[in-house]
N, CA, C and O atoms as a GROMACS GRO file, in nm:
protein
  376
    1MET      N    1   1.262  -1.142   0.745
    1MET     CA    2   1.351  -1.137   0.660
    1MET      C    3   1.431  -1.004   0.709
    1MET      O    4   1.367  -0.904   0.741
    2ASP      N    5   1.551  -1.006   0.713
    2ASP     CA    6   1.623  -0.825   0.747
    2ASP      C    7   1.722  -0.841   0.642
    2ASP      O    8   1.838  -0.872   0.669
    3GLY      N    9   1.679  -0.819   0.512
    3GLY     CA   10   1.804  -0.786   0.424
    3GLY      C   11   1.887  -0.901   0.362
    3GLY      O   12   1.851  -0.975   0.271
    4ASP      N   13   2.009  -0.902   0.430
    4ASP     CA   14   2.102  -0.999   0.378
    4ASP      C   15   2.109  -1.100   0.455
    4ASP      O   16   2.188  -1.188   0.420
    5LYS      N   17   2.043  -1.118   0.561
    5LYS     CA   18   2.006  -1.228   0.684
    5LYS      C   19   1.866  -1.262   0.675
    5LYS      O   20   1.771  -1.199   0.629
    6LEU      N   21   1.875  -1.406   0.742
    6LEU     CA   22   1.734  -1.458   0.759
    6LEU      C   23   1.761  -1.576   0.860
    6LEU      O   24   1.836  -1.674   0.859
    7SER      N   25   1.656  -1.518   0.962
    7SER     CA   26   1.676  -1.618   1.088
    7SER      C   27   1.838  -1.588   1.134
    7SER      O   28   1.911  -1.671   1.188
    8GLY      N   29   1.866  -1.483   1.107
    8GLY     CA   30   2.021  -1.482   1.173
    8GLY      C   31   2.127  -1.501   1.064
    8GLY      O   32   2.239  -1.450   1.068
    9LYS      N   33   2.080  -1.582   0.965
    9LYS     CA   34   2.214  -1.632   0.894
    9LYS      C   35   2.220  -1.575   0.714
    9LYS      O   36   2.132  -1.537   0.637
   10GLU      N   37   2.318  -1.586   0.706
   10GLU     CA   38   2.331  -1.517   0.525
   10GLU      C   39   2.230  -1.591   0.463
   10GLU      O   40   2.182  -1.699   0.498
   11THR      N   41   2.201  -1.516   0.359
   11THR     CA   42   2.079  -1.569   0.246
   11THR      C   43   2.175  -1.603   0.160
   11THR      O   44   2.292  -1.566   0.162
   12ILE      N   45   2.114  -1.685   0.072
   12ILE     CA   46   2.206  -1.738  -0.076
   12ILE      C   47   2.270  -1.671  -0.149
   12ILE      O   48   2.378  -1.700  -0.199
   13HIS      N   49   2.171  -1.514  -0.174
   13HIS     CA   50   2.226  -1.438  -0.261
   13HIS      C   51   2.343  -1.385  -0.198
   13HIS      O   52   2.450  -1.395  -0.257
   14GLN      N   53   2.336  -1.330  -0.083
   14GLN     CA   54   2.459  -1.290   0.018
   14GLN      C   55   2.590  -1.355   0.027
   14GLN      O   56   2.701  -1.304   0.018
   15SER      N   57   2.550  -1.496   0.050
   15SER     CA   58   2.660  -1.606   0.022
   15SER      C   59   2.711  -1.625  -0.086
   15SER      O   60   2.834  -1.637  -0.090
   16PHE      N   61   2.634  -1.634  -0.205
   16PHE     CA   62   2.683  -1.705  -0.336
   16PHE      C   63   2.651  -1.623  -0.446
   16PHE      O   64   2.677  -1.650  -0.564
   17GLY      N   65   2.594  -1.523  -0.406
   17GLY     CA   66   2.536  -1.453  -0.532
   17GLY      C   67   2.399  -1.432  -0.563
   17GLY      O   68   2.325  -1.506  -0.499
   18THR      N   69   2.326  -1.334  -0.663
   18THR     CA   70   2.195  -1.328  -0.709
   18THR      C   71   2.194  -1.462  -0.775
   18THR      O   72   2.108  -1.545  -0.743
   19TRP      N   73   2.285  -1.488  -0.864
   19TRP     CA   74   2.280  -1.592  -0.976
   19TRP      C   75   2.254  -1.692  -0.907
   19TRP      O   76   2.164  -1.755  -0.964
   20ALA      N   77   2.293  -1.755  -0.789
   20ALA     CA   78   2.279  -1.888  -0.738
   20ALA      C   79   2.149  -1.886  -0.667
   20ALA      O   80   2.074  -1.984  -0.669
   21ALA      N   81   2.118  -1.770  -0.598
   21ALA     CA   82   2.020  -1.740  -0.532
   21ALA      C   83   1.896  -1.801  -0.604
   21ALA      O   84   1.812  -1.876  -0.555
   22ALA      N   85   1.903  -1.743  -0.753
   22ALA     CA   86   1.773  -1.725  -0.873
   22ALA      C   87   1.779  -1.885  -0.894
   22ALA      O   88   1.684  -1.963  -0.889
   23LEU      N   89   1.916  -1.915  -0.919
   23LEU     CA   90   1.894  -2.076  -0.957
   23LEU      C   91   1.840  -2.151  -0.876
   23LEU      O   92   1.748  -2.225  -0.909
   24ALA      N   93   1.899  -2.145  -0.724
   24ALA     CA   94   1.818  -2.222  -0.622
   24ALA      C   95   1.658  -2.198  -0.626
   24ALA      O   96   1.593  -2.298  -0.596
   25ALA      N   97   1.585  -2.085  -0.658
   25ALA     CA   98   1.453  -2.085  -0.624
   25ALA      C   99   1.402  -2.125  -0.713
   25ALA      O  100   1.289  -2.168  -0.688
   26ASP      N  101   1.455  -2.138  -0.879
   26ASP     CA  102   1.388  -2.227  -1.004
   26ASP      C  103   1.384  -2.366  -0.941
   26ASP      O  104   1.284  -2.436  -0.923
   27PHE      N  105   1.506  -2.392  -0.911
   27PHE     CA  106   1.513  -2.567  -0.863
   27PHE      C  107   1.390  -2.606  -0.771
   27PHE      O  108   1.304  -2.690  -0.795
   28MET      N  109   1.404  -2.523  -0.656
   28MET     CA  110   1.271  -2.536  -0.564
   28MET      C  111   1.142  -2.548  -0.608
   28MET      O  112   1.060  -2.637  -0.587
   29PHE      N  113   1.134  -2.428  -0.682
   29PHE     CA  114   0.989  -2.434  -0.777
   29PHE      C  115   0.992  -2.573  -0.842
   29PHE      O  116   0.932  -2.664  -0.786
   30ALA      N  117   1.057  -2.597  -0.956
   30ALA     CA  118   1.044  -2.693  -1.037
   30ALA      C  119   1.034  -2.830  -0.944
   30ALA      O  120   0.942  -2.906  -0.972
   31GLN      N  121   1.106  -2.859  -0.857
   31GLN     CA  122   1.089  -2.982  -0.730
   31GLN      C  123   0.948  -2.970  -0.671
   31GLN      O  124   0.879  -3.071  -0.687
   32SER      N  125   0.905  -2.891  -0.621
   32SER     CA  126   0.799  -2.879  -0.534
   32SER      C  127   0.682  -2.892  -0.652
   32SER      O  128   0.576  -2.943  -0.614
   33SER      N  129   0.688  -2.860  -0.761
   33SER     CA  130   0.569  -2.841  -0.895
   33SER      C  131   0.583  -3.014  -0.908
   33SER      O  132   0.477  -3.076  -0.919
   34TRP      N  133   0.681  -3.071  -0.908
   34TRP     CA  134   0.696  -3.228  -0.956
   34TRP      C  135   0.618  -3.290  -0.864
   34TRP      O  136   0.518  -3.360  -0.884
   35TYR      N  137   0.688  -3.251  -0.725
   35TYR     CA  138   0.656  -3.343  -0.616
   35TYR      C  139   0.473  -3.356  -0.591
   35TYR      O  140   0.402  -3.454  -0.567
   36LEU      N  141   0.443  -3.216  -0.611
   36LEU     CA  142   0.274  -3.200  -0.619
   36LEU      C  143   0.224  -3.267  -0.719
   36LEU      O  144   0.126  -3.340  -0.699
   37ALA      N  145   0.287  -3.255  -0.861
   37ALA     CA  146   0.204  -3.329  -0.943
   37ALA      C  147   0.200  -3.484  -0.965
   37ALA      O  148   0.120  -3.554  -1.028
   38ASN      N  149   0.326  -3.517  -0.883
   38ASN     CA  150   0.298  -3.672  -0.868
   38ASN      C  151   0.212  -3.715  -0.750
   38ASN      O  152   0.181  -3.834  -0.739
   39LEU      N  153   0.178  -3.637  -0.676
   39LEU     CA  154   0.043  -3.688  -0.585
   39LEU      C  155  -0.072  -3.761  -0.649
   39LEU      O  156  -0.149  -3.830  -0.582
   40GLU      N  157  -0.085  -3.744  -0.794
   40GLU     CA  158  -0.224  -3.785  -0.838
   40GLU      C  159  -0.323  -3.737  -0.782
   40GLU      O  160  -0.416  -3.817  -0.769
   41ASN      N  161  -0.346  -3.591  -0.728
   41ASN     CA  162  -0.432  -3.549  -0.721
   41ASN      C  163  -0.489  -3.453  -0.792
   41ASN      O  164  -0.428  -3.346  -0.789
   42THR      N  165  -0.583  -3.457  -0.851
   42THR     CA  166  -0.638  -3.352  -0.949
   42THR      C  167  -0.685  -3.241  -0.905
   42THR      O  168  -0.701  -3.145  -0.981
   43GLU      N  169  -0.712  -3.237  -0.794
   43GLU     CA  170  -0.769  -3.107  -0.707
   43GLU      C  171  -0.604  -3.018  -0.692
   43GLU      O  172  -0.599  -2.895  -0.706
   44VAL      N  173  -0.491  -3.096  -0.664
   44VAL     CA  174  -0.392  -3.034  -0.660
   44VAL      C  175  -0.323  -2.979  -0.770
   44VAL      O  176  -0.262  -2.872  -0.765
   45ILE      N  177  -0.331  -3.043  -0.859
   45ILE     CA  178  -0.270  -3.044  -1.009
   45ILE      C  179  -0.373  -2.903  -1.070
   45ILE      O  180  -0.312  -2.809  -1.122
   46LYS      N  181  -0.485  -2.897  -1.064
   46LYS     CA  182  -0.554  -2.788  -1.111
   46LYS      C  183  -0.491  -2.647  -1.018
   46LYS      O  184  -0.466  -2.541  -1.076
   47LEU      N  185  -0.473  -2.664  -0.891
   47LEU     CA  186  -0.430  -2.574  -0.831
   47LEU      C  187  -0.298  -2.510  -0.868
   47LEU      O  188  -0.279  -2.389  -0.865
   48ILE      N  189  -0.213  -2.598  -0.903
   48ILE     CA  190  -0.063  -2.564  -0.925
   48ILE      C  191  -0.079  -2.515  -1.091
   48ILE      O  192   0.003  -2.434  -1.132
   49LYS      N  193  -0.159  -2.554  -1.161
   49LYS     CA  194  -0.136  -2.509  -1.304
   49LYS      C  195  -0.118  -2.405  -1.361
   49LYS      O  196  -0.047  -2.384  -1.460
   50PRO      N  197  -0.194  -2.321  -1.290
   50PRO     CA  198  -0.177  -2.133  -1.328
   50PRO      C  199  -0.032  -2.083  -1.284
   50PRO      O  200   0.029  -1.991  -1.337
   51TRP      N  201   0.006  -2.152  -1.188
   51TRP     CA  202   0.151  -2.119  -1.139
   51TRP      C  203   0.246  -2.152  -1.221
   51TRP      O  204   0.341  -2.083  -1.258
   52VAL      N  205   0.212  -2.294  -1.260
   52VAL     CA  206   0.339  -2.327  -1.374
   52VAL      C  207   0.317  -2.282  -1.490
   52VAL      O  208   0.420  -2.287  -1.558
   53GLU      N  209   0.229  -2.242  -1.544
   53GLU     CA  210   0.225  -2.181  -1.696
   53GLU      C  211   0.280  -2.034  -1.680
   53GLU      O  212   0.348  -1.979  -1.767
   54ARG      N  213   0.236  -1.961  -1.530
   54ARG     CA  214   0.305  -1.835  -1.530
   54ARG      C  215   0.425  -1.836  -1.546
   54ARG      O  216   0.483  -1.761  -1.625
   55ALA      N  217   0.484  -1.926  -1.470
   55ALA     CA  218   0.671  -1.954  -1.440
   55ALA      C  219   0.692  -1.975  -1.605
   55ALA      O  220   0.759  -1.889  -1.662
   56GLN      N  221   0.648  -2.066  -1.668
   56GLN     CA  222   0.691  -2.077  -1.817
   56GLN      C  223   0.648  -1.950  -1.899
   56GLN      O  224   0.697  -1.934  -2.010
   57ASP      N  225   0.580  -1.882  -1.861
   57ASP     CA  226   0.584  -1.786  -1.974
   57ASP      C  227   0.662  -1.645  -1.883
   57ASP      O  228   0.637  -1.532  -1.925
   58LEU      N  229   0.728  -1.657  -1.798
   58LEU     CA  230   0.833  -1.562  -1.741
   58LEU      C  231   0.956  -1.613  -1.781
   58LEU      O  232   1.038  -1.526  -1.808
   59ALA      N  233   0.990  -1.716  -1.791
   59ALA     CA  234   1.108  -1.770  -1.837
   59ALA      C  235   1.116  -1.739  -2.001
   59ALA      O  236   1.212  -1.692  -2.064
   60LYS      N  237   1.004  -1.773  -2.044
   60LYS     CA  238   1.007  -1.747  -2.211
   60LYS      C  239   1.000  -1.606  -2.249
   60LYS      O  240   1.028  -1.581  -2.366
   61GLU      N  241   0.960  -1.480  -2.151
   61GLU     CA  242   1.002  -1.347  -2.164
   61GLU      C  243   1.142  -1.302  -2.143
   61GLU      O  244   1.199  -1.208  -2.199
   62LYS      N  245   1.189  -1.380  -2.055
   62LYS     CA  246   1.340  -1.398  -2.002
   62LYS      C  247   1.436  -1.410  -2.103
   62LYS      O  248   1.525  -1.327  -2.119
   63ALA      N  249   1.416  -1.543  -2.191
   63ALA     CA  250   1.491  -1.593  -2.281
   63ALA      C  251   1.443  -1.447  -2.384
   63ALA      O  252   1.543  -1.383  -2.417
   64GLU      N  253   1.351  -1.406  -2.422
   64GLU     CA  254   1.300  -1.352  -2.545
   64GLU      C  255   1.404  -1.214  -2.502
   64GLU      O  256   1.462  -1.158  -2.596
   65LEU      N  257   1.420  -1.174  -2.390
   65LEU     CA  258   1.509  -1.026  -2.383
   65LEU      C  259   1.642  -1.070  -2.364
   65LEU      O  260   1.729  -0.984  -2.359
   66ALA      N  261   1.672  -1.184  -2.352
   66ALA     CA  262   1.844  -1.202  -2.358
   66ALA      C  263   1.841  -1.209  -2.512
   66ALA      O  264   1.926  -1.130  -2.553
   67ILE      N  265   1.787  -1.264  -2.604
   67ILE     CA  266   1.788  -1.235  -2.730
   67ILE      C  267   1.835  -1.113  -2.772
   67ILE      O  268   1.941  -1.083  -2.827
   68GLU      N  269   1.722  -1.031  -2.730
   68GLU     CA  270   1.730  -0.889  -2.787
   68GLU      C  271   1.856  -0.845  -2.730
   68GLU      O  272   1.927  -0.785  -2.812
   69SER      N  273   1.897  -0.855  -2.634
   69SER     CA  274   2.056  -0.798  -2.542
   69SER      C  275   2.146  -0.871  -2.645
   69SER      O  276   2.208  -0.791  -2.715
   70LEU      N  277   2.165  -0.973  -2.668
   70LEU     CA  278   2.239  -1.040  -2.753
   70LEU      C  279   2.259  -0.954  -2.896
   70LEU      O  280   2.375  -0.949  -2.936
   71LYS      N  281   2.188  -0.907  -2.952
   71LYS     CA  282   2.175  -0.838  -3.097
   71LYS      C  283   2.258  -0.731  -3.077
   71LYS      O  284   2.309  -0.671  -3.172
   72CYS      N  285   2.282  -0.694  -2.932
   72CYS     CA  286   2.403  -0.572  -2.934
   72CYS      C  287   2.522  -0.581  -2.951
   72CYS      O  288   2.602  -0.489  -2.973
   73LEU      N  289   2.548  -0.727  -2.940
   73LEU     CA  290   2.701  -0.770  -2.973
   73LEU      C  291   2.705  -0.820  -3.116
   73LEU      O  292   2.621  -0.866  -3.194
   74PRO      N  293   2.860  -0.788  -3.121
   74PRO     CA  294   2.896  -0.789  -3.292
   74PRO      C  295   2.869  -0.929  -3.347
   74PRO      O  296   2.886  -1.011  -3.257
   75ILE      N  297   2.843  -0.971  -3.433
   75ILE     CA  298   2.787  -1.081  -3.499
   75ILE      C  299   2.953  -1.185  -3.481
   75ILE      O  300   3.069  -1.158  -3.511
   76ASN      N  301   2.901  -1.282  -3.432
   76ASN     CA  302   3.038  -1.369  -3.386
   76ASN      C  303   2.977  -1.515  -3.359
   76ASN      O  304   2.860  -1.536  -3.328
   77GLU      N  305   3.067  -1.602  -3.373
   77GLU     CA  306   3.053  -1.759  -3.331
   77GLU      C  307   2.977  -1.757  -3.182
   77GLU      O  308   2.889  -1.840  -3.155
   78PHE      N  309   3.015  -1.666  -3.098
   78PHE     CA  310   2.969  -1.689  -2.962
   78PHE      C  311   2.855  -1.629  -2.964
   78PHE      O  312   2.773  -1.693  -2.899
   79ARG      N  313   2.799  -1.504  -3.026
   79ARG     CA  314   2.683  -1.472  -3.003
   79ARG      C  315   2.578  -1.561  -3.090
   79ARG      O  316   2.457  -1.562  -3.067
   80ALA      N  317   2.640  -1.635  -3.195
   80ALA     CA  318   2.519  -1.730  -3.261
   80ALA      C  319   2.516  -1.849  -3.174
   80ALA      O  320   2.406  -1.902  -3.174
   81SER      N  321   2.608  -1.909  -3.097
   81SER     CA  322   2.575  -1.992  -3.023
   81SER      C  323   2.478  -1.966  -2.911
   81SER      O  324   2.377  -2.035  -2.896
   82LEU      N  325   2.509  -1.868  -2.836
   82LEU     CA  326   2.432  -1.813  -2.742
   82LEU      C  327   2.258  -1.811  -2.807
   82LEU      O  328   2.168  -1.878  -2.758
   83GLU      N  329   2.247  -1.739  -2.898
   83GLU     CA  330   2.104  -1.708  -2.956
   83GLU      C  331   2.068  -1.853  -2.982
   83GLU      O  332   1.956  -1.878  -2.939
   84GLY      N  333   2.140  -1.974  -3.049
   84GLY     CA  334   2.087  -2.059  -3.061
   84GLY      C  335   2.052  -2.181  -2.932
   84GLY      O  336   1.968  -2.272  -2.932
   85LEU      N  337   2.135  -2.148  -2.843
   85LEU     CA  338   2.101  -2.250  -2.722
   85LEU      C  339   1.958  -2.162  -2.640
   85LEU      O  340   1.886  -2.225  -2.563
   86LEU      N  341   1.932  -2.004  -2.672
   86LEU     CA  342   1.802  -1.956  -2.625
   86LEU      C  343   1.710  -2.018  -2.680
   86LEU      O  344   1.635  -2.093  -2.619
   87ARG      N  345   1.706  -1.998  -2.780
   87ARG     CA  346   1.595  -2.047  -2.895
   87ARG      C  347   1.565  -2.193  -2.884
   87ARG      O  348   1.450  -2.236  -2.882
   88TYR      N  349   1.681  -2.273  -2.877
   88TYR     CA  350   1.630  -2.407  -2.834
   88TYR      C  351   1.599  -2.436  -2.712
   88TYR      O  352   1.576  -2.557  -2.709
   89ASN      N  353   1.580  -2.373  -2.573
   89ASN     CA  354   1.516  -2.373  -2.493
   89ASN      C  355   1.385  -2.301  -2.465
   89ASN      O  356   1.310  -2.311  -2.368
   90LEU      N  357   1.376  -2.223  -2.576
   90LEU     CA  358   1.223  -2.163  -2.605
   90LEU      C  359   1.136  -2.236  -2.662
   90LEU      O  360   1.015  -2.222  -2.645
   91GLU      N  361   1.199  -2.340  -2.754
   91GLU     CA  362   1.113  -2.444  -2.803
   91GLU      C  363   1.086  -2.547  -2.704
   91GLU      O  364   0.979  -2.605  -2.720
   92ARG      N  365   1.145  -2.577  -2.622
   92ARG     CA  366   1.141  -2.679  -2.514
   92ARG      C  367   1.027  -2.638  -2.418
   92ARG      O  368   0.966  -2.728  -2.359
   93ILE      N  369   0.995  -2.506  -2.398
   93ILE     CA  370   0.909  -2.449  -2.319
   93ILE      C  371   0.738  -2.484  -2.392
   93ILE      O  372   0.642  -2.545  -2.346
   94ASP      N  373   0.760  -2.416  -2.521
   94ASP     CA  374   0.622  -2.447  -2.567
   94ASP      C  375   0.618  -2.578  -2.610
   94ASP      O  376   0.514  -2.625  -2.654
   0.00000   0.00000   0.00000
């Protein structure tokens, strides 16, 4: 990889932005984990389990940081809605 190009083509983050690249990476990780888990091979499941757990931990940390950042905003409906959404998603991780 040479920065903004991969095999001579623009990367996702260059073409669509960092947000889209992160979303694409999350999707690919989730899909690959789902396919591996559905192989019904306990050895594969044991192998990917720590990676899935680490991804959950990282998602939780990211959501908690987002909630802390929201506390800098004035209290209003928008802030309350965002906090509620983040807390709902945190509960789904546990």
